[in-house]
N, C-alpha and C positions, 0 to 999 in steps of 0.2 A: 770761578766755575761752579755751577749749581750742583750740589750733592744729591744723590739719589735718595729716595725715601728709606731704602734699606740701609744705606751708609749712615744717614741721620739717626736711624733707630739703633744701630750698633754704637754710635757715639753716645747717645742718650743712655743706653744700658751700661756702657763703660763708666759714664759719669755716676750712675747710680751705684755701681760697685765701689767706686772711689769714695762716695759719700758714706756708704756703709762701713768701709775700712776706717774712714776718719772718725766716725762715731764710736767704733770699737776701740780705737787707739785712745780717744779722748776719755771714754768711760772707764776702761779697765787698766790703762797704763799710766795715765796722767802725764804722758809725754807731750811736749809742745809740737812734736812733728805732725800731729793731726792736722795742723793748719796747712801743711804741704799737700796732704791728700785733698783738702777742700779747694786749694788753689788749682790743683790738677783737674778736679771736677769742674771748676769754673771754666777752665780753658777747653777741656774736651767737650763738655756739654754745651757751652755757649759759643763755640767756634762758628757753627753754621749760621746762627741767628746774628751774631756780631758782624760777620762778613756781609750778610744780607743787609743789615741795618746801616752799616758804614757806606757800602756801595750805593744803597738807595738814597741816603742823605746827600752824598756827593753829586749823584746824577740829578736829583730833584731839587737840590739846594734847600732842603728843609728837614727838620727832625721827624722821626717816625716812631712807631710803636716799639720796634725792636730795640732802638736805643733807649727808650723809656724803661724797658724791662732791664736792660744792662745797667742803667743808672741805679735802679732799685736794688739790684743784686749787689753791686759794688758798695752802695750806701749801707746795706745791711751788714756787709763784711766790715766796713769801716767803723761801725759802732759795736763790733764784737759778735754780731749774730751770723757767724759763718755758716752754721747749719741751715738757718732759714734762707739765707741767700743762695746756698747751693741747691736746696730743694726747689726754690724758684727757678733756677737755671734748668734743673732736671725736668720739671713739669713743662716748662716752656719749650724745651727741646723735644719732648714727646709730642706735644701738640703741633709743633712745627713739622715733625716727621709725618704725622697724620694728615696735615694739610698738603704736604708734598705728595703723599700717597694718592690723595684725591686728584691733584693736578696730573700726576704721572700716569694714573689709571686712565684718565681721559686721553692722554697722549698715547697710551698703549693701545687704546681702541683704534686710533688712527693708524698706528704702525701695523696693527694686525690687518687693517684694511689694505694698506700698501703691500703687505706680503702676499695678498691674494692676487695681485696683478702679475701675470706671467711675464717673465723677462725674455722668453724666447718663443718662437712660433715656427710651424712647418709651412714654408712658402712653396706653393705649387708653381713650378716654372716649366712649362712644356710637359715632358714625361718625368721630370725630376721633382723630388721633394727636398728642399734645402732648409736647414736649420738657420734661422736668422734672428737678430735682435727684434723683439716686438715693437720697440720704439721706431724702427725703420720702416714699418709697414705703411703703405700708402693706400688711399681710397682706390678701389678697383683691383687690388691684389687678391688672389685666391689662396686661401690657407686651408690646411687640413687640421681638424681637431679630433683627437682620438678619445675613446672612452676613458674617463678618469682624469682628463686634463681640463684645466681652466681655459676658457675662451680668451685669447689675447687681445682681441679688438672688437669694437662694435661692428656688426655686419648683418648680411642677409644670407640665409641658408640656401645654397644652390643645389645641394645634393645630400641626401641622407635624412634619417629620422632619429630622434632621441628624446630623452627627458633631461631637462636642464634645471639644476638647483640654483635659484636666484636669491637665496636667503641672505647672502652678503650685502645685497643691494636693497632688498625689499623687506627683509625680516620675516618673510613667509617661508615656512619649512617644507611646504609641498612643492615637489618638482613640477615644472611646466612642460607639457608635451609640445615639441616643435617638429616642424616638417618643412617641406619645400616652401620657400618665400617667407618663412618666419623670421622675425627680427631677433637677434641675440646680442647680448651685452658683454663687454669685457669684464673679467673677474668672476663670471658665473661658471658653474661646474657642469661640464658635459658628463652625464652619468652612464649612459648605456650605448649609444650608437656612434658610428663614424660619420663625421660631418665635413662637408666642404662649404666654406663660408667666404662670401665676397665682402671684403672690408669696405666700410662706408665712411669711417672717420679715422683721423690720426689718433694715436694714443692720448695726446694731450687734450683732445676734444671729446674723448669718450665720456659717457655718463659716469663711469666709475671714477675717472680722474677728476671730473667736476665735483663729485661727491667728496673726495678727499680735500680738494681745494676749498670747498665751501665750509667744511667743518673746521679746517685749520683757521680760516678767516674768522669764523664765528667765535672760536675760543680766544682769539687775540683781542677781541673788542669787548669792553666792559659795558653792561647795560646802564641806563641812567641812574638807577638806585645805587649801584656800586660806585659810579663816578661821584655822586653826591657824598657818599660815605667817605671816599678817599679825600675829597676836598675838605670835609669836616675834620678828618683825622689830623691833617697838618695844623690846623688852628687849635684843635683840641689838645694836642700834645703840648703846645706852648702854654695853654691854660693850665694843664696838669702840673707842669714844672713850676709855674707861678704859684699855684695853690700849695704845692709841696714846700716852696720857700716861705710862704706866709705861715704854713703850719709850724715851721721851725721857729720863726721869729715872733709871731704874735702871742701864742700861748706861753712861750718861754719868757717873753718880756713882761707880760701881765701877771705872771705867777700862776696862771691857770694850770700849766703843767711844768714839770722840770724840763731843762734843755735836753736832757737825755731822753725823757719820754716824748718830747716834741720831735726830736730827730727820728725816734723809732716810728712814731705815728706818720711822719712824712714819708718814710720808706714804705710803710703799709699803704699809704695813699697812692704812691707811685705805682704800686702793684695793682691795687683794686680799681683804680680809676682808668687804667690803661684800656683802650677800646678794642682789644684783640678779638673778643667774641663778636663785636659789632662789625669789625672789618671782615671777619670770616662769615658773616651772615649770608652773603650773596654769591660770591664766586664759586665756592665748592658746590653749592646747589645748582648754579647755572651750568657748570661744566658737567655735572652728573646728568642733568637734563639733556644737554646737547649730545652726550654719548648715547643716552637712551634713545633719543630721537633718531640718531644716525643708524642705530641698529635696526630701527623700524623703517628705514628708507625715507626719513623726513630730514631734509637738510635746511638749516637756517644759516643765512649769510652773516647774521649778527645776533648776539644775545638780546639785543634791543627788540627784535621782532618776536622772539620767543616770549619775552615779557609782555609785549603789546597784544599778542594774540588773544589773551584772556579778556581783553577789554572790548573786543570786536562785537558790535551789535547789528551790523548790516553786512551781508555778504552778497556780492554780485558774481554771477557765474557766466562764463561763455557757454555756448551750447555745444557745438560740435567738438568732440574729443574731450569734453569736460563732463557735461551731464549725460551725453550720449557716448556710445562706444567709439565713435570717431572712425568707424569702418563702414561708411555708407555704401550702398550698392544701388545701381540703376534698376528700378522696378518697371518702368515704362519709358519708351522713347518714340517720338513722332518726328518724321521728316516731312516738312510741309512747304518747302519753297516751290513756287510755281514753275521755275525754269531750271534750277540747278538740281541735277539728278543725285540720288543718294550715293552712288559710287564715286562721284566727284566731291560731294559735300563732306562725307565722313572722313576721308584721309586728311582734309584740311583741318577739321575739328580735332582730329587725333594729334596732328602736328602742333597745333596751338596749345592744347591742354598738356602736352608732354613737357612744356616749359614751366608749368605751374606746380607748386608744392601743396596746394590746398587739398584737403581730403575729398572734396566734391570732384575736383579735377581727376584725382586718382580713381574715383568710382567710375567716371566716364571712360578713362583709359582702360580700366579692367573690362568694361563692356565692349569697347571697340578693338582692343589689342589683338585678339585671335585672328581677325580678318584683315586688319589694316596696318599691322606693325611694320611691314616691309614696303608700304606704299605711301611714304611721307612726302610732303610738299615743302617748298622753300618759302620761308617767311621773309618779307621785306622789312617789317617792323614788328615790335612786340612791347606791350606796356602792361604791367601788373598794377591794378588799382585796388589796394587793400579794402576789404569790406564790400566790394562790388563785383569784381571779376577781372577780365582781361580784355584788352584791345589789341588787334593785330591787323597786318595787311598781308594778303597772300592772293596770288592769281589775279592781281589788279582790283581786288575787292576789299573794302573795309569791313572787318569782322568784329563783332562784340559777343563775348560769351560770359554770362553771369546772371546777375539779379534782374528783376523787373525794372528797377530804377535805372540801371545801366543801359538796358536794351530798349527802354521806352515802351514797355508793355503796360497797359493800364490794368488796374485791379479788376475791373469788370471783365476785360478780355481774358485775364488769367483764370477767373472763376469759370468762365465758359469753356476754356480749353481743357481744364482738368476735372470738371465736374463728375464725369462718369468714371474717371480713373481712380478716384479716392473713395468711392462710395463704401467699399467693403473694408477699408483700412481701419484697424483699431489699435494695433500694438506698435506701430512705427510712426514717426513724424515724417512728413513728406516735404521735401524741398524741391522747387522747380528751378532748373538752370536753362536759360534761353540762349539761343544762337541766332544772331541776325547778320545778314549779308547786305551791306549798303542800306541799313535801316529796315530791311525786309525780313520778317520772321522766317528763318530757315529750318529750325528744329527746336524741340524742347525735350528735356530729360526730367523725368520724375524720379527723385532719388530718396530712398528711405534710410533712416538711421534709427537704431534701437537705443532706448534709454538704458543706461548701465544698471545692472542688478542692484548695486549698492546705492544708487542715486536716491531712490525714494526713501530708503531707510535713513540715509544721511540727512536729507532735507527735513524729514520728520523729527530727527534728533535735534537739529538746529532750531526748529520751531519750539520744541520743548524748552530750549534754553532762552526763549524769547528773542531769538535773532531773526531779523527780517531777511528773506531770501529774494533776490532779483535774478532774472535771466536776461542777459544782453546779447543779442545776436544780429547778424547781418541778414538773416533769413527773412522771408516774407511774413506778413501778419498771420496768415493761415497756418503755415508750417511752424512758426514760433509758438503760437497759442496752443497748437496740438501738443508739442513737446512740453510746454509749460504745464498743461493739464496733467499729462502723464507723470511729470516729475513733481507736481504739487508745489511749485514755487509760488511765492506771494504775489510777485509782479513780473510782467513780461515786457521787455523792450525789444522791438523788432526793427528791421531795416536800419540797424545801427552802423554807422561809419565809425572808424577809430575815435574820431573827435567826439562823437555822440556818447561813446562809452566813457570817455574822459569827463565830459560835462556831467554825466549822470553821477559819477563818483564824486566830483567836486560839489555837486548840488547837495548830496547827502552829507558831505563833510561840513558844508556851510551850516547845516542843521545840527552841528555838534555831534554827529554820529562818528563812530570809529569804524571805518569801512575796509573790508578785505575784498580784493578782486582775485578771481581764480580763472585762469585761462591757459591756452597752449599755443596760440597762433601769433604770427607777426602783428596782426591787427589788434591783438590784446596788449601788446607791449606798452603803448602809451598809458593805458588805464592801469596796468600793473605798477607803473612808475609813480602814478599820482596817488594811488590808494595808500592808506596807512600801512597795510600789509598786503603785498603782492605775492600770490601763490601760483607757481607754474607747475603744470603736469610734466613729469620727467621725460616723457616721450614726445613732448611738444617741440616747437621751433627753438633754435638757438637764441633768437631775439627775445623770446618770452623768458627763457631760462636765465639769460644774462641780466634781464631787467628785474626779475622777481626777487623778493626777499626770502622766500621759502620755496623749496622744490620738493614735490612728492615724486620720488624716483619711480614708483609704480603708479600708474594712472588709477588711483583708488581713493575715492572720497572718504572712505572710512578712516584713512590715515589722517585726514584733516581733523576729524573728530578726536582721534588719538592725540594729535598735536595740541588741540585746544584743551583737552583734559590735562595734558602734561603742563601746559602753560598755567592753568588754574592751580594745579598742585604746586608748581614753582612759586607762584604769587603767594599762596597760603603759607608755604614753608618759610619763605623769606620774611614774611610779616611775623610769623611765630619767632623766628630767630632774632629779629630786631627788637621785638617787645621783650623777649626773654633776656637778651644780653643787656639792654638798658635797665631792666628791672634788677638784675643781679648787681650791676655796678652801683645803683642807688642804695640797695640794701647793704652792700659791703661798706660803702662810704658812711652810712649812718652808724653801722656797727663800729667802725673805726673811730668816729667822732665820740661815741659813748664809751670808748676804751674797752670794749668787750671782744674785740677781734685781734687775735695774734697774727703775726706775719705768716707762719706756716698755714693757718686756716685761710688767711687772705689769699695766699698763693693757690691753695686747693680750690677755693671758690672761684677765683678768677680763671685759672687755667682749666678747671673742670667745666666751667660754662663754655669756654672756647671749644673744648673737645665735644661737648654735647651738641653745640651748634653745627659743627662740621659733620658729626654723625647723622644729625637730622637731615642735613643737605644730601648726604650719601643715599638716603632712602629713595631719591629720585633716579638712581641707577636702575631700579626695578620698575616694571610696568604697573 
């Protein structure tokens, strides 16, 4: 069973008291019982690391650093250097307690997140309010959330107004004002008003639970640098043992050193050549970074992607919901079918679009809903075509709703249809959605979406880092180029099917670029999977979130910049740690060879470097 950092610290301190007692007995009483205190110090101080070393060796069938240090301590005692061996155990125990503190602090961040998830909820059933387990809530349930309570499930506000603190998910300290139809997330704090919320997801599928699952998964997976170090460790330990054996045999046999001196130098070598600092160069820093990122609402599925993010030099963005607000609205609508009247046409459009989850479909529904919500038609068939739109059959007619490519509208005809409608538009990008009935144009909607406030600043910051920015969208050329100009991206790809986005990402990867893809929709999922680093917006589709390597809980591109800076800091600190730890080992080995290094100072140098490396990694806990 793994001991807590606090328990390890108590054991180390107790060992220190025993070492002090041994030194006092040896110095002032000349009693041989001082050895007993040293033996107790060995047992108490070395227990945690000895158990860890033995279990690790049995499981992995190879020697490790912990056993190397145990050999060094026992070897020191065997040649009469009880004090030096005990001090080695003491400092090793303290460094182990510090490393455990780093791991457990990261664990604590997750447990503190879990504690924010309410266990119970007020379920509204008819005229009654029933206290139920939050895990039993189903989509469609109506719940009441009182002021000061945490929201138990993702949902939509059906009644009430309030301010909700989302800092647990997004890292933002400012409360968000919510009202009717606002989306709320599990684990956030309702501060002021009484709310009635319609549940939209099971607890296990909530953004909050996903956040916990992703961080847990990331912490359990070592990045490539750490895996290489661990592979190196197994071979290196055998090399150190061989070097220690040669240190005893060769100088003693040749008369260079006495056998007593050779044995002493071998013990020093076991200590100073041990790669403890090197092994601790990566994981404490990585765990600190993951905790930092989680507090900011940035979730990595693996430390691999946190490490890789600093290498990205090309970023491809989806348009709707990523660069833009993702809340488009219909600015103009024209019904132009020569024979189907508007009162017949509109209910059919409403019925078809009600089955789509695309933001443009929601914009059309919001436009039509007040008048046609209760006048829906029966659909014979329905097909969603990612990146293009939908096909359906109703009232004996084949309907298509979507892009120009799906509906067969030529670019020349599109320009003529909307020429007068966009003349005065400067601040929003305009997308056209066409409706055809048996290949005859029946209606078209002009839909505007606004570029996010933080988009332009984020794109500018990326350009300063010499990162190429692309926008890939299924929108028409005109609408895509308009948003591209407003967002100031370097290149614009329009009329993109999911496979077009995939091919664009692959094309840049073939040029040896490290590519990140950022999106929120089902049609972005294939490109997210192919990219070196896939980034999903937290309010996006389940498919995008499941496929992506990184999730921005809040749809805020400034968090991407924060993650990239954190990745750069992680890379810098890991390199510092590796160079420093190797440098210390080489220096101590040379000092030992020239017989100027004693065992106590070797212990201090070795374990001190390990502690410094861990403390350097802990700097990443802060922004």
